[in-house]
N, C-alpha and C positions, 0 to 999 in steps of 0.2 A: 195619497198617503202611503199606499202600499209600495209605490215606485220608490219613494224616499227610503223606506226601510230596506228594500232590495239593493238599491245603490249603496247605501251605507254599509250593508252586509258585504257586498262585493268589494267595496273599498277597504274595509277592515280585513277581509280575506287576503287581498293583494298585499297589504302591509305585512301581515303575518308570513305569507309565502316569500315575499321579498326578504324579510328579516331572516327566515330560515335559509334562503339561498345564500345570503351574505355570510351567515354563520358557517354554512357548509363550505363556502369558498375559503374562509379564514382557516377552518379546520384542515382543508386540503392543503393550503399554503404551509401550515405548520407541519403537516405530515411530510410534505415535499422537502421543507427545510431540514427536518429530522433525517429524512432519507439521504439527503446530500452529505450529511456528516457521518453517515454509516459507511463502512467499507463495502464497496460493490463486489458482487461475485464475479471474479475474473478467471477462476480456475476451479477444478473439482476438488482441490485440496483445501483443508480447513485453514481459516485465517489465524486462529489462535487468539492469544491475549495480547494486549498492548505490550510492546517490547520495552518495558520500563527499566529492566535490569541493565540494558545497553543503551538507553536513551541518550546518555552523554556522548555517545560515539556516532550519533545520527543527526542530520541537519533538519529533520522533520519527524513525522510520526511513522512508526513501523510496528508490525505485529509479528509474533513468533509462534509457530505451531510445531512443536517437536513431533516427528512422525514415527521414529523408532524408539523402542523402550528396552530392548534386550541388549544390555551392555556386552554380553559375551559374544555377540555377533560382530562387534567392533566396526559398526557403520553408523555413527551418529548422523541423522539426517533431519532437517527441519524445513518447513515452508516459511519463507520470510516475505512479508507483503509490505510494500512501500507506498505511501501516498505520493501523488504527483510532485516531482521535484526533490523528493527526499533521497538522500544518499548517505552512505556511511563514510566515516573518516578513512584516510589512507591507513592501511594496516597490512600485516603479513601473517602467515600461518607457518609455523616451523614444520608442519607435516603436509602442507599443501591443502587445496580445497577444490571441489568440483561444484559448479553452479549449473543448474538446469532450469531454463526459463519455462514457466508454466502458465503465465497470464500477463496480459498488458504488454507494455514496452519499457525497456530499461537500457542501461549502459553499464559497461565494464571497462575499466581503464587500468593498465599497468603504468607505473611511473616511467616517464620518458617515451611513451608510445601513444598513438592515437586511440581515442575511445572507440569501442565496438558496440554497435546497437544490438540489443538482445530482444528476441521475440520468441513466443512459445515454440519449444522444440530445440532451441539453441543450447549447446553445451559448451561451457568454458572450463578448461582444465588449467588450474593454477599451480605452478610448481612451488615447492617449499621455499619460504623466505622471499617471495616476490611481493614487493609493495604494490598495492592496488586499492581501488575502491569500486563499489557497484551500487546502483540505485535506480530509481524510476526516471523515465523521461519527464521533461517539464510539464507535459500535457497528458500524462497517462499514469494510471495506477500500474504497479508492477509486482509480480510474485515470482520468486525462484526457489527451487529446492537448493539448500546449502548442505553439502556432504563433506564432513570432516575426514580427511585422509590421515592415515597413521595416527589414530586417536590416542594411542598409548603415550605418544610423545608430542602430539600437536598442541601448540600453545599460540594464542593470538598475541600480537604486539600491536597495540593501538597507537596511531600516530596523529598528526595534525588534521583538522577538518579540511575538506575540499572547499576552497573559497567559492563564493558565488561567481566571481569572474572566471576562475578556472573551470567551474562546472559549465557555465554558459559557453565558453570557448570549446569545451570538449564535446558538447552535444549538438553543435551547429551542423 
C-alpha cells in the first residue's frame, strides 16, 4: 500500500515538473521571439526612436537618434539604424552629407556608380547635390552616423525608392 502511494506521489511530481518545464520552454520561446523583434546592440551609440517621420522614404524599419543638440555649433549629427535589407530612397542634400559606419554592415551607392560596402570605421563624404542611397546589407543590421554639412542651407530632396531588383544587383 505504501509503495502505491509513493509511486502515485512520484508520478504526480513528474507531471508537475514536466508541466513546469514545458511552461518554462514556452516562456523562453516567447522571450526569444520578443528579443528577435528588438533592435540588437550593434554599436555604442543610442538607437533612438522608430524613424516614423521619414518612414515613407525607407524600404523597411529604421530608427533615429539625434546626437547633437546645440544648433549654434552647426553640426547636426544623428545615429541612424536600419534593419536588414532596409534602405532609404534615392535622395540628395544641397549641402552634402558625411556618413560614418558604426555598426553592422551596409551599402552606399551614388547614382550611376557601383555600390560600396560599409563597415564600422568607414567614412563616406557625399558632395552637395549628389543623388545616392544608403542602408543595411540584406543579412545585417546597420548603423551609421549621419552628419549634415552646411546645415544653414542644406535641404534634402527625396526621390524614388530603390527597387528590390536594383538593391539586389547593387549588393551582390
